[in-house]
ChimeraX commands (.cxc) that place a marker at each C-alpha (Angstrom):
marker #1 position -10.82,-53.84,97.17 radius 0.5
marker #1 position -13.46,-51.66,99.14 radius 0.5
marker #1 position -15.12,-48.72,97.63 radius 0.5
marker #1 position -18.52,-47.07,98.90 radius 0.5
marker #1 position -21.67,-47.07,97.33 radius 0.5
marker #1 position -24.33,-44.36,98.15 radius 0.5
marker #1 position -28.00,-44.87,96.83 radius 0.5
marker #1 position -28.99,-48.59,97.71 radius 0.5
marker #1 position -32.92,-47.95,96.07 radius 0.5
marker #1 position -33.63,-51.02,93.66 radius 0.5
marker #1 position -30.20,-51.19,91.54 radius 0.5
marker #1 position -27.98,-49.68,93.60 radius 0.5
marker #1 position -29.18,-52.22,96.46 radius 0.5
marker #1 position -28.42,-55.22,93.48 radius 0.5
marker #1 position -25.16,-53.75,93.01 radius 0.5
marker #1 position -24.14,-53.80,95.81 radius 0.5
marker #1 position -25.27,-57.31,97.00 radius 0.5
marker #1 position -23.54,-58.70,93.37 radius 0.5
marker #1 position -20.74,-56.65,94.54 radius 0.5
marker #1 position -20.55,-58.53,98.72 radius 0.5
marker #1 position -21.14,-61.57,96.45 radius 0.5
marker #1 position -17.92,-61.12,94.17 radius 0.5
marker #1 position -15.64,-60.09,96.19 radius 0.5
marker #1 position -15.75,-56.28,96.44 radius 0.5
marker #1 position -16.11,-54.79,99.97 radius 0.5
marker #1 position -18.87,-52.19,100.14 radius 0.5
marker #1 position -19.28,-49.14,102.57 radius 0.5
marker #1 position -23.39,-48.42,101.99 radius 0.5
marker #1 position -24.93,-45.03,102.69 radius 0.5
marker #1 position -28.68,-44.55,101.90 radius 0.5
marker #1 position -30.89,-41.76,103.49 radius 0.5
marker #1 position -33.03,-44.19,104.91 radius 0.5
marker #1 position -31.32,-46.76,107.02 radius 0.5
marker #1 position -32.61,-50.16,106.74 radius 0.5
marker #1 position -31.72,-51.41,103.54 radius 0.5
marker #1 position -28.34,-50.44,105.33 radius 0.5
marker #1 position -29.03,-52.81,107.90 radius 0.5
marker #1 position -30.58,-55.09,105.37 radius 0.5
marker #1 position -27.82,-55.35,103.39 radius 0.5
marker #1 position -25.26,-55.59,106.37 radius 0.5
marker #1 position -26.89,-58.83,107.76 radius 0.5
marker #1 position -27.70,-60.60,104.42 radius 0.5
marker #1 position -24.56,-59.81,102.23 radius 0.5
marker #1 position -21.91,-58.11,104.86 radius 0.5
marker #1 position -22.08,-54.79,103.69 radius 0.5
marker #1 position -20.15,-52.17,106.10 radius 0.5
marker #1 position -22.82,-49.69,107.11 radius 0.5
marker #1 position -22.28,-46.11,106.86 radius 0.5
marker #1 position -25.22,-43.64,108.55 radius 0.5
marker #1 position -23.41,-40.48,106.43 radius 0.5
marker #1 position -21.24,-39.99,103.56 radius 0.5
marker #1 position -18.72,-38.61,106.04 radius 0.5
marker #1 position -18.41,-41.74,108.47 radius 0.5
marker #1 position -18.62,-43.59,105.06 radius 0.5
marker #1 position -15.58,-41.68,103.55 radius 0.5
marker #1 position -13.71,-42.54,106.80 radius 0.5
marker #1 position -14.16,-46.41,106.21 radius 0.5
marker #1 position -11.78,-45.78,103.08 radius 0.5
marker #1 position -8.56,-45.78,102.36 radius 0.5
marker #1 position -6.35,-44.27,99.06 radius 0.5
marker #1 position -7.33,-44.02,96.68 radius 0.5
marker #1 position -11.01,-43.30,97.91 radius 0.5
marker #1 position -13.91,-44.77,95.09 radius 0.5
marker #1 position -17.05,-43.17,95.86 radius 0.5
marker #1 position -19.88,-44.89,93.77 radius 0.5
marker #1 position -23.21,-43.09,93.75 radius 0.5
marker #1 position -26.37,-44.55,92.56 radius 0.5
marker #1 position -28.53,-41.98,93.17 radius 0.5
marker #1 position -31.62,-40.20,90.84 radius 0.5
marker #1 position -30.40,-37.14,87.88 radius 0.5
marker #1 position -31.01,-33.27,89.07 radius 0.5
marker #1 position -30.64,-32.17,92.50 radius 0.5
marker #1 position -30.44,-35.12,94.38 radius 0.5
marker #1 position -26.55,-35.96,93.08 radius 0.5
marker #1 position -25.51,-32.10,92.38 radius 0.5
marker #1 position -26.78,-32.34,96.15 radius 0.5
marker #1 position -24.74,-35.23,97.07 radius 0.5
marker #1 position -21.54,-33.93,94.59 radius 0.5
marker #1 position -21.27,-31.28,96.08 radius 0.5
marker #1 position -21.06,-32.45,99.49 radius 0.5
marker #1 position -18.57,-34.79,98.86 radius 0.5
marker #1 position -16.21,-33.09,96.65 radius 0.5
marker #1 position -14.83,-30.96,99.84 radius 0.5
marker #1 position -14.50,-33.95,101.57 radius 0.5
marker #1 position -11.60,-35.64,98.90 radius 0.5
marker #1 position -8.46,-35.80,98.59 radius 0.5
marker #1 position -5.84,-36.37,95.55 radius 0.5
marker #1 position -6.05,-39.14,94.34 radius 0.5
marker #1 position -9.78,-40.36,94.65 radius 0.5
marker #1 position -12.16,-41.07,92.73 radius 0.5
marker #1 position -16.39,-40.24,92.45 radius 0.5
marker #1 position -18.35,-42.46,89.78 radius 0.5
marker #1 position -21.92,-41.76,88.94 radius 0.5
marker #1 position -23.98,-44.78,87.97 radius 0.5
marker #1 position -27.34,-42.44,87.27 radius 0.5
marker #1 position -28.69,-41.22,84.44 radius 0.5
marker #1 position -27.11,-38.35,84.35 radius 0.5
marker #1 position -26.72,-35.31,81.83 radius 0.5
marker #1 position -23.93,-35.83,80.26 radius 0.5
marker #1 position -22.86,-32.34,80.45 radius 0.5
marker #1 position -23.19,-32.42,84.08 radius 0.5
marker #1 position -20.37,-35.19,84.20 radius 0.5
marker #1 position -18.55,-33.21,81.95 radius 0.5
marker #1 position -18.68,-30.28,84.48 radius 0.5
marker #1 position -18.57,-32.62,87.80 radius 0.5
marker #1 position -15.29,-33.51,86.05 radius 0.5
marker #1 position -13.35,-30.58,85.04 radius 0.5
marker #1 position -14.23,-29.68,88.85 radius 0.5
marker #1 position -12.60,-32.61,90.23 radius 0.5
marker #1 position -9.54,-32.89,87.78 radius 0.5
marker #1 position -8.62,-28.78,89.61 radius 0.5
marker #1 position -8.27,-30.53,92.66 radius 0.5
marker #1 position -6.13,-34.02,90.96 radius 0.5
marker #1 position -9.61,-35.19,91.57 radius 0.5
marker #1 position -10.83,-38.03,89.13 radius 0.5
marker #1 position -14.70,-38.43,88.04 radius 0.5
marker #1 position -15.77,-41.78,86.43 radius 0.5
marker #1 position -19.69,-41.54,84.26 radius 0.5
marker #1 position -20.91,-44.97,83.93 radius 0.5
marker #1 position -23.63,-45.91,82.10 radius 0.5
marker #1 position -25.66,-48.42,83.41 radius 0.5
marker #1 position -28.18,-50.84,82.37 radius 0.5
marker #1 position -29.63,-53.95,83.49 radius 0.5
marker #1 position -32.46,-52.44,85.59 radius 0.5
marker #1 position -33.57,-54.88,88.18 radius 0.5
marker #1 position -32.35,-58.10,86.33 radius 0.5
marker #1 position -29.03,-57.00,87.38 radius 0.5
marker #1 position -28.24,-59.17,90.19 radius 0.5
marker #1 position -28.74,-62.36,88.58 radius 0.5
marker #1 position -27.31,-61.44,84.65 radius 0.5
marker #1 position -25.11,-58.66,85.24 radius 0.5
marker #1 position -25.25,-54.63,84.14 radius 0.5
marker #1 position -24.50,-53.32,81.04 radius 0.5
marker #1 position -21.99,-50.70,82.12 radius 0.5
marker #1 position -20.88,-47.75,79.57 radius 0.5
marker #1 position -17.66,-45.61,81.03 radius 0.5
marker #1 position -16.46,-42.13,80.45 radius 0.5
marker #1 position -13.12,-40.62,82.23 radius 0.5
marker #1 position -9.48,-41.23,82.35 radius 0.5
marker #1 position -8.00,-44.22,81.09 radius 0.5
marker #1 position -6.23,-43.89,85.10 radius 0.5
marker #1 position -9.41,-44.38,86.68 radius 0.5
marker #1 position -10.88,-47.06,84.80 radius 0.5
marker #1 position -8.31,-49.27,85.28 radius 0.5
marker #1 position -8.54,-48.64,88.75 radius 0.5
marker #1 position -12.31,-49.73,89.04 radius 0.5
marker #1 position -11.84,-52.21,87.09 radius 0.5
marker #1 position -12.33,-55.06,89.10 radius 0.5
marker #1 position -15.60,-53.46,90.55 radius 0.5
marker #1 position -16.77,-53.46,86.41 radius 0.5
marker #1 position -15.57,-56.93,85.79 radius 0.5
marker #1 position -17.65,-58.17,88.89 radius 0.5
marker #1 position -20.72,-55.94,88.42 radius 0.5
marker #1 position -20.60,-56.75,84.79 radius 0.5
marker #1 position -22.14,-60.10,82.80 radius 0.5
marker #1 position -18.70,-61.31,82.63 radius 0.5
marker #1 position -15.09,-60.07,83.42 radius 0.5
marker #1 position -15.00,-59.52,79.36 radius 0.5
marker #1 position -18.59,-58.73,78.35 radius 0.5
marker #1 position -20.61,-56.17,79.56 radius 0.5
marker #1 position -18.30,-53.07,80.08 radius 0.5
marker #1 position -16.66,-51.07,77.79 radius 0.5
marker #1 position -14.21,-48.00,78.24 radius 0.5
marker #1 position -16.38,-45.71,76.19 radius 0.5
marker #1 position -14.19,-42.54,75.96 radius 0.5
marker #1 position -13.37,-39.42,77.76 radius 0.5
marker #1 position -15.69,-37.70,80.97 radius 0.5
marker #1 position -19.22,-36.96,79.90 radius 0.5
marker #1 position -19.28,-40.38,77.00 radius 0.5
marker #1 position -20.79,-42.73,79.38 radius 0.5
marker #1 position -23.80,-40.95,80.60 radius 0.5
marker #1 position -23.78,-39.85,76.42 radius 0.5
marker #1 position -23.94,-43.12,75.69 radius 0.5
marker #1 position -26.65,-44.28,77.53 radius 0.5
marker #1 position -28.93,-41.66,76.72 radius 0.5
marker #1 position -28.68,-42.89,73.34 radius 0.5
marker #1 position -29.01,-45.82,74.73 radius 0.5
marker #1 position -32.55,-45.02,76.00 radius 0.5
marker #1 position -33.52,-43.08,73.04 radius 0.5
marker #1 position -33.57,-46.26,70.88 radius 0.5
marker #1 position -35.32,-48.18,74.15 radius 0.5
marker #1 position -38.31,-46.14,73.25 radius 0.5
marker #1 position -38.43,-46.45,69.71 radius 0.5
marker #1 position -37.89,-50.54,70.68 radius 0.5
marker #1 position -41.02,-50.33,73.04 radius 0.5
marker #1 position -43.56,-48.31,70.52 radius 0.5
marker #1 position -42.60,-50.37,67.48 radius 0.5
marker #1 position -43.55,-53.45,69.77 radius 0.5
marker #1 position -46.18,-51.90,71.71 radius 0.5
marker #1 position -47.94,-50.98,68.78 radius 0.5
marker #1 position -47.54,-54.56,66.57 radius 0.5
marker #1 position -48.92,-56.42,69.43 radius 0.5
marker #1 position -51.68,-53.73,69.74 radius 0.5
marker #1 position -52.41,-54.65,66.40 radius 0.5
marker #1 position -52.18,-58.36,66.34 radius 0.5
marker #1 position -54.88,-58.11,69.82 radius 0.5
marker #1 position -56.92,-55.67,67.20 radius 0.5
marker #1 position -57.55,-58.51,64.54 radius 0.5
marker #1 position -60.45,-59.74,66.41 radius 0.5
marker #1 position -60.98,-62.23,63.67 radius 0.5
marker #1 position -58.18,-64.34,64.00 radius 0.5
marker #1 position -58.88,-65.01,67.92 radius 0.5
marker #1 position -54.63,-64.59,68.24 radius 0.5
marker #1 position -53.40,-65.52,70.89 radius 0.5
marker #1 position -49.97,-62.63,72.52 radius 0.5
marker #1 position -48.68,-64.94,74.40 radius 0.5
marker #1 position -48.50,-67.59,72.08 radius 0.5
marker #1 position -47.10,-65.22,69.56 radius 0.5
marker #1 position -44.70,-63.61,71.65 radius 0.5
marker #1 position -43.61,-66.67,72.89 radius 0.5
marker #1 position -42.95,-67.91,68.55 radius 0.5
marker #1 position -40.91,-65.09,68.02 radius 0.5
marker #1 position -38.12,-65.14,70.87 radius 0.5
marker #1 position -36.88,-68.37,68.71 radius 0.5
marker #1 position -35.42,-67.38,65.34 radius 0.5
marker #1 position -37.11,-64.64,64.93 radius 0.5
marker #1 position -35.08,-61.89,63.10 radius 0.5
marker #1 position -36.56,-59.87,66.35 radius 0.5
marker #1 position -36.15,-61.54,68.83 radius 0.5
marker #1 position -34.77,-59.63,72.18 radius 0.5
marker #1 position -34.81,-59.33,75.66 radius 0.5
marker #1 position -38.13,-56.98,75.47 radius 0.5
marker #1 position -39.75,-59.93,73.41 radius 0.5
marker #1 position -38.63,-62.03,76.12 radius 0.5
marker #1 position -40.25,-60.00,78.99 radius 0.5
marker #1 position -43.56,-59.47,76.98 radius 0.5
marker #1 position -43.35,-63.52,76.75 radius 0.5
marker #1 position -43.58,-63.51,80.23 radius 0.5
marker #1 position -45.88,-61.16,81.96 radius 0.5
marker #1 position -48.26,-62.03,79.00 radius 0.5
marker #1 position -48.32,-65.37,79.74 radius 0.5
marker #1 position -50.14,-64.00,82.90 radius 0.5
marker #1 position -52.42,-61.50,81.46 radius 0.5
marker #1 position -53.27,-60.68,78.24 radius 0.5
marker #1 position -55.92,-57.88,79.14 radius 0.5
marker #1 position -53.84,-56.04,80.95 radius 0.5
marker #1 position -57.10,-54.27,82.40 radius 0.5
marker #1 position -56.19,-53.76,85.57 radius 0.5
marker #1 position -52.80,-51.68,84.27 radius 0.5
marker #1 position -52.93,-48.36,83.95 radius 0.5
marker #1 position -51.90,-46.79,80.47 radius 0.5
marker #1 position -49.58,-43.84,82.24 radius 0.5
marker #1 position -46.52,-44.06,80.72 radius 0.5
marker #1 position -43.43,-41.73,82.32 radius 0.5
marker #1 position -40.10,-40.45,80.46 radius 0.5
marker #1 position -37.21,-40.72,82.88 radius 0.5
marker #1 position -36.19,-37.42,80.97 radius 0.5
marker #1 position -33.81,-39.40,78.88 radius 0.5
marker #1 position -35.35,-39.44,75.75 radius 0.5
marker #1 position -35.83,-35.76,76.28 radius 0.5
marker #1 position -32.16,-35.06,75.93 radius 0.5
marker #1 position -32.16,-37.60,73.27 radius 0.5
marker #1 position -34.11,-35.37,70.89 radius 0.5
marker #1 position -32.76,-32.56,72.39 radius 0.5
marker #1 position -29.19,-34.07,71.08 radius 0.5
marker #1 position -29.79,-34.77,67.51 radius 0.5
marker #1 position -31.56,-30.94,67.36 radius 0.5
marker #1 position -28.47,-29.71,68.28 radius 0.5
marker #1 position -26.33,-31.69,65.67 radius 0.5
marker #1 position -28.96,-31.42,62.95 radius 0.5
marker #1 position -29.55,-35.26,63.17 radius 0.5
marker #1 position -33.00,-36.62,62.13 radius 0.5
marker #1 position -34.26,-39.27,64.48 radius 0.5
marker #1 position -37.57,-39.26,64.04 radius 0.5
marker #1 position -38.82,-42.73,65.25 radius 0.5
marker #1 position -37.10,-41.35,68.53 radius 0.5
marker #1 position -38.50,-38.13,68.83 radius 0.5
marker #1 position -42.42,-39.80,67.60 radius 0.5
marker #1 position -41.36,-42.64,70.60 radius 0.5
marker #1 position -41.01,-39.90,73.09 radius 0.5
marker #1 position -44.54,-38.10,71.95 radius 0.5
marker #1 position -45.99,-41.47,72.24 radius 0.5
marker #1 position -45.03,-41.32,76.15 radius 0.5
marker #1 position -46.83,-37.98,76.73 radius 0.5
marker #1 position -49.58,-38.99,74.61 radius 0.5
marker #1 position -49.75,-42.11,77.11 radius 0.5
marker #1 position -50.59,-39.35,79.88 radius 0.5
marker #1 position -54.71,-38.87,77.82 radius 0.5
marker #1 position -55.14,-42.19,76.46 radius 0.5
marker #1 position -56.13,-45.50,78.30 radius 0.5
marker #1 position -54.43,-47.64,74.54 radius 0.5
marker #1 position -53.97,-50.90,74.69 radius 0.5
marker #1 position -50.77,-50.02,73.62 radius 0.5
marker #1 position -49.69,-47.93,76.35 radius 0.5
marker #1 position -50.43,-51.05,79.17 radius 0.5
marker #1 position -48.02,-52.61,77.45 radius 0.5
marker #1 position -45.36,-50.35,77.40 radius 0.5
marker #1 position -46.01,-49.34,81.46 radius 0.5
marker #1 position -45.88,-53.65,81.75 radius 0.5
marker #1 position -42.76,-53.42,79.99 radius 0.5
marker #1 position -41.08,-50.05,81.86 radius 0.5
marker #1 position -42.29,-52.43,85.25 radius 0.5
marker #1 position -40.83,-55.90,83.68 radius 0.5
marker #1 position -37.10,-54.83,82.95 radius 0.5
marker #1 position -36.56,-51.13,85.47 radius 0.5
marker #1 position -39.14,-52.40,88.37 radius 0.5
marker #1 position -41.05,-48.59,87.56 radius 0.5
marker #1 position -44.63,-49.11,89.43 radius 0.5
marker #1 position -47.65,-48.79,87.83 radius 0.5
marker #1 position -50.92,-47.67,88.40 radius 0.5
marker #1 position -53.83,-48.63,88.22 radius 0.5
marker #1 position -56.80,-47.47,85.46 radius 0.5
marker #1 position -57.91,-43.91,86.48 radius 0.5
marker #1 position -54.91,-43.33,88.99 radius 0.5
marker link #1:1,2 radius 0.2
marker link #1:2,3 radius 0.2
marker link #1:3,4 radius 0.2
marker link #1:4,5 radius 0.2
marker link #1:5,6 radius 0.2
marker link #1:6,7 radius 0.2
marker link #1:7,8 radius 0.2
marker link #1:8,9 radius 0.2
marker link #1:9,10 radius 0.2
marker link #1:10,11 radius 0.2
marker link #1:11,12 radius 0.2
marker link #1:12,13 radius 0.2
marker link #1:13,14 radius 0.2
marker link #1:14,15 radius 0.2
marker link #1:15,16 radius 0.2
marker link #1:16,17 radius 0.2
marker link #1:17,18 radius 0.2
marker link #1:18,19 radius 0.2
marker link #1:19,20 radius 0.2
marker link #1:20,21 radius 0.2
marker link #1:21,22 radius 0.2
marker link #1:22,23 radius 0.2
marker link #1:23,24 radius 0.2
marker link #1:24,25 radius 0.2
marker link #1:25,26 radius 0.2
marker link #1:26,27 radius 0.2
marker link #1:27,28 radius 0.2
marker link #1:28,29 radius 0.2
marker link #1:29,30 radius 0.2
marker link #1:30,31 radius 0.2
marker link #1:31,32 radius 0.2
marker link #1:32,33 radius 0.2
marker link #1:33,34 radius 0.2
marker link #1:34,35 radius 0.2
marker link #1:35,36 radius 0.2
marker link #1:36,37 radius 0.2
marker link #1:37,38 radius 0.2
marker link #1:38,39 radius 0.2
marker link #1:39,40 radius 0.2
marker link #1:40,41 radius 0.2
marker link #1:41,42 radius 0.2
marker link #1:42,43 radius 0.2
marker link #1:43,44 radius 0.2
marker link #1:44,45 radius 0.2
marker link #1:45,46 radius 0.2
marker link #1:46,47 radius 0.2
marker link #1:47,48 radius 0.2
marker link #1:48,49 radius 0.2
marker link #1:49,50 radius 0.2
marker link #1:50,51 radius 0.2
marker link #1:51,52 radius 0.2
marker link #1:52,53 radius 0.2
marker link #1:53,54 radius 0.2
marker link #1:54,55 radius 0.2
marker link #1:55,56 radius 0.2
marker link #1:56,57 radius 0.2
marker link #1:57,58 radius 0.2
marker link #1:58,59 radius 0.2
marker link #1:59,60 radius 0.2
marker link #1:60,61 radius 0.2
marker link #1:61,62 radius 0.2
marker link #1:62,63 radius 0.2
marker link #1:63,64 radius 0.2
marker link #1:64,65 radius 0.2
marker link #1:65,66 radius 0.2
marker link #1:66,67 radius 0.2
marker link #1:67,68 radius 0.2
marker link #1:68,69 radius 0.2
marker link #1:69,70 radius 0.2
marker link #1:70,71 radius 0.2
marker link #1:71,72 radius 0.2
marker link #1:72,73 radius 0.2
marker link #1:73,74 radius 0.2
marker link #1:74,75 radius 0.2
marker link #1:75,76 radius 0.2
marker link #1:76,77 radius 0.2
marker link #1:77,78 radius 0.2
marker link #1:78,79 radius 0.2
marker link #1:79,80 radius 0.2
marker link #1:80,81 radius 0.2
marker link #1:81,82 radius 0.2
marker link #1:82,83 radius 0.2
marker link #1:83,84 radius 0.2
marker link #1:84,85 radius 0.2
marker link #1:85,86 radius 0.2
marker link #1:86,87 radius 0.2
marker link #1:87,88 radius 0.2
marker link #1:88,89 radius 0.2
marker link #1:89,90 radius 0.2
marker link #1:90,91 radius 0.2
marker link #1:91,92 radius 0.2
marker link #1:92,93 radius 0.2
marker link #1:93,94 radius 0.2
marker link #1:94,95 radius 0.2
marker link #1:95,96 radius 0.2
marker link #1:96,97 radius 0.2
marker link #1:97,98 radius 0.2
marker link #1:98,99 radius 0.2
marker link #1:99,100 radius 0.2
marker link #1:100,101 radius 0.2
marker link #1:101,102 radius 0.2
marker link #1:102,103 radius 0.2
marker link #1:103,104 radius 0.2
marker link #1:104,105 radius 0.2
marker link #1:105,106 radius 0.2
marker link #1:106,107 radius 0.2
marker link #1:107,108 radius 0.2
marker link #1:108,109 radius 0.2
marker link #1:109,110 radius 0.2
marker link #1:110,111 radius 0.2
marker link #1:111,112 radius 0.2
marker link #1:112,113 radius 0.2
marker link #1:113,114 radius 0.2
marker link #1:114,115 radius 0.2
marker link #1:115,116 radius 0.2
marker link #1:116,117 radius 0.2
marker link #1:117,118 radius 0.2
marker link #1:118,119 radius 0.2
marker link #1:119,120 radius 0.2
marker link #1:120,121 radius 0.2
marker link #1:121,122 radius 0.2
marker link #1:122,123 radius 0.2
marker link #1:123,124 radius 0.2
marker link #1:124,125 radius 0.2
marker link #1:125,126 radius 0.2
marker link #1:126,127 radius 0.2
marker link #1:127,128 radius 0.2
marker link #1:128,129 radius 0.2
marker link #1:129,130 radius 0.2
marker link #1:130,131 radius 0.2
marker link #1:131,132 radius 0.2
marker link #1:132,133 radius 0.2
marker link #1:133,134 radius 0.2
marker link #1:134,135 radius 0.2
marker link #1:135,136 radius 0.2
marker link #1:136,137 radius 0.2
marker link #1:137,138 radius 0.2
marker link #1:138,139 radius 0.2
marker link #1:139,140 radius 0.2
marker link #1:140,141 radius 0.2
marker link #1:141,142 radius 0.2
marker link #1:142,143 radius 0.2
marker link #1:143,144 radius 0.2
marker link #1:144,145 radius 0.2
marker link #1:145,146 radius 0.2
marker link #1:146,147 radius 0.2
marker link #1:147,148 radius 0.2
marker link #1:148,149 radius 0.2
marker link #1:149,150 radius 0.2
marker link #1:150,151 radius 0.2
marker link #1:151,152 radius 0.2
marker link #1:152,153 radius 0.2
marker link #1:153,154 radius 0.2
marker link #1:154,155 radius 0.2
marker link #1:155,156 radius 0.2
marker link #1:156,157 radius 0.2
marker link #1:157,158 radius 0.2
marker link #1:158,159 radius 0.2
marker link #1:159,160 radius 0.2
marker link #1:160,161 radius 0.2
marker link #1:161,162 radius 0.2
marker link #1:162,163 radius 0.2
marker link #1:163,164 radius 0.2
marker link #1:164,165 radius 0.2
marker link #1:165,166 radius 0.2
marker link #1:166,167 radius 0.2
marker link #1:167,168 radius 0.2
marker link #1:168,169 radius 0.2
marker link #1:169,170 radius 0.2
marker link #1:170,171 radius 0.2
marker link #1:171,172 radius 0.2
marker link #1:172,173 radius 0.2
marker link #1:173,174 radius 0.2
marker link #1:174,175 radius 0.2
marker link #1:175,176 radius 0.2
marker link #1:176,177 radius 0.2
marker link #1:177,178 radius 0.2
marker link #1:178,179 radius 0.2
marker link #1:179,180 radius 0.2
marker link #1:180,181 radius 0.2
marker link #1:181,182 radius 0.2
marker link #1:182,183 radius 0.2
marker link #1:183,184 radius 0.2
marker link #1:184,185 radius 0.2
marker link #1:185,186 radius 0.2
marker link #1:186,187 radius 0.2
marker link #1:187,188 radius 0.2
marker link #1:188,189 radius 0.2
marker link #1:189,190 radius 0.2
marker link #1:190,191 radius 0.2
marker link #1:191,192 radius 0.2
marker link #1:192,193 radius 0.2
marker link #1:193,194 radius 0.2
marker link #1:194,195 radius 0.2
marker link #1:195,196 radius 0.2
marker link #1:196,197 radius 0.2
marker link #1:197,198 radius 0.2
marker link #1:198,199 radius 0.2
marker link #1:199,200 radius 0.2
marker link #1:200,201 radius 0.2
marker link #1:201,202 radius 0.2
marker link #1:202,203 radius 0.2
marker link #1:203,204 radius 0.2
marker link #1:204,205 radius 0.2
marker link #1:205,206 radius 0.2
marker link #1:206,207 radius 0.2
marker link #1:207,208 radius 0.2
marker link #1:208,209 radius 0.2
marker link #1:209,210 radius 0.2
marker link #1:210,211 radius 0.2
marker link #1:211,212 radius 0.2
marker link #1:212,213 radius 0.2
marker link #1:213,214 radius 0.2
marker link #1:214,215 radius 0.2
marker link #1:215,216 radius 0.2
marker link #1:216,217 radius 0.2
marker link #1:217,218 radius 0.2
marker link #1:218,219 radius 0.2
marker link #1:219,220 radius 0.2
marker link #1:220,221 radius 0.2
marker link #1:221,222 radius 0.2
marker link #1:222,223 radius 0.2
marker link #1:223,224 radius 0.2
marker link #1:224,225 radius 0.2
marker link #1:225,226 radius 0.2
marker link #1:226,227 radius 0.2
marker link #1:227,228 radius 0.2
marker link #1:228,229 radius 0.2
marker link #1:229,230 radius 0.2
marker link #1:230,231 radius 0.2
marker link #1:231,232 radius 0.2
marker link #1:232,233 radius 0.2
marker link #1:233,234 radius 0.2
marker link #1:234,235 radius 0.2
marker link #1:235,236 radius 0.2
marker link #1:236,237 radius 0.2
marker link #1:237,238 radius 0.2
marker link #1:238,239 radius 0.2
marker link #1:239,240 radius 0.2
marker link #1:240,241 radius 0.2
marker link #1:241,242 radius 0.2
marker link #1:242,243 radius 0.2
marker link #1:243,244 radius 0.2
marker link #1:244,245 radius 0.2
marker link #1:245,246 radius 0.2
marker link #1:246,247 radius 0.2
marker link #1:247,248 radius 0.2
marker link #1:248,249 radius 0.2
marker link #1:249,250 radius 0.2
marker link #1:250,251 radius 0.2
marker link #1:251,252 radius 0.2
marker link #1:252,253 radius 0.2
marker link #1:253,254 radius 0.2
marker link #1:254,255 radius 0.2
marker link #1:255,256 radius 0.2
marker link #1:256,257 radius 0.2
marker link #1:257,258 radius 0.2
marker link #1:258,259 radius 0.2
marker link #1:259,260 radius 0.2
marker link #1:260,261 radius 0.2
marker link #1:261,262 radius 0.2
marker link #1:262,263 radius 0.2
marker link #1:263,264 radius 0.2
marker link #1:264,265 radius 0.2
marker link #1:265,266 radius 0.2
marker link #1:266,267 radius 0.2
marker link #1:267,268 radius 0.2
marker link #1:268,269 radius 0.2
marker link #1:269,270 radius 0.2
marker link #1:270,271 radius 0.2
marker link #1:271,272 radius 0.2
marker link #1:272,273 radius 0.2
marker link #1:273,274 radius 0.2
marker link #1:274,275 radius 0.2
marker link #1:275,276 radius 0.2
marker link #1:276,277 radius 0.2
marker link #1:277,278 radius 0.2
marker link #1:278,279 radius 0.2
marker link #1:279,280 radius 0.2
marker link #1:280,281 radius 0.2
marker link #1:281,282 radius 0.2
marker link #1:282,283 radius 0.2
marker link #1:283,284 radius 0.2
marker link #1:284,285 radius 0.2
marker link #1:285,286 radius 0.2
marker link #1:286,287 radius 0.2
marker link #1:287,288 radius 0.2
marker link #1:288,289 radius 0.2
marker link #1:289,290 radius 0.2
marker link #1:290,291 radius 0.2
marker link #1:291,292 radius 0.2
marker link #1:292,293 radius 0.2
marker link #1:293,294 radius 0.2
marker link #1:294,295 radius 0.2
marker link #1:295,296 radius 0.2
marker link #1:296,297 radius 0.2
marker link #1:297,298 radius 0.2
marker link #1:298,299 radius 0.2
marker link #1:299,300 radius 0.2
marker link #1:300,301 radius 0.2
marker link #1:301,302 radius 0.2
marker link #1:302,303 radius 0.2
marker link #1:303,304 radius 0.2
view
């Protein structure tokens, strides 16, 4: 099976590696050619210098997976690809797009009998090793078409991926997933900061987070990551407390307002991301390190 992959950043490149190693032929395109050449040499990726050249290397039904930043970048590429597609061809958006955009794009393609799948993708920089969790929205016929791809990307062929609903449902599910992620990270950062603040006990946060990983109610992958980086550095003095938000937390709170469903923990976690941009607390340095640990998001130095 052969697919095209546009966007070979941190996640896209590792997805290409996992697919190539799993027996899927990947035609790769990226704005910068260095990573294309590297993956071609190391993994056997088929290079394409332009999206148009990429499509020429595919056979019908042509499958194009976009792993691009949400917003204008994804929209520009979608509008560039759309006129080049034929009936039966399929576009997959694996980035963090707004689910309303996914619904619109699916409708636009459906008018020409072309398919669209929104694949909410989680796993960060660890996906190559551990596999990706994929929340897939779209028509059943198109999901069945890409099942071999999903089974290679997932942690196991029967685990870590699911067809969750129609077009838009995949990105909606991923949006809520990220909102929950904000809340979990905030709770962990605040709790560890309270432990650190009890100076009379001289608590060892590396010891405690490692302890909690085994049998405790709060054990999780986030806790694993905390235990790992705290074992190297508990003070985090060289880490900026600035914690960015990717946008999906904001969309989640907008959805809670639209539905009239209270989500105070998720809303407050988002507000604390904003507050981090104005303070230098230990909790925010922990949050910054968590984002770096699972997603490879850059961390700055104090004052930058």
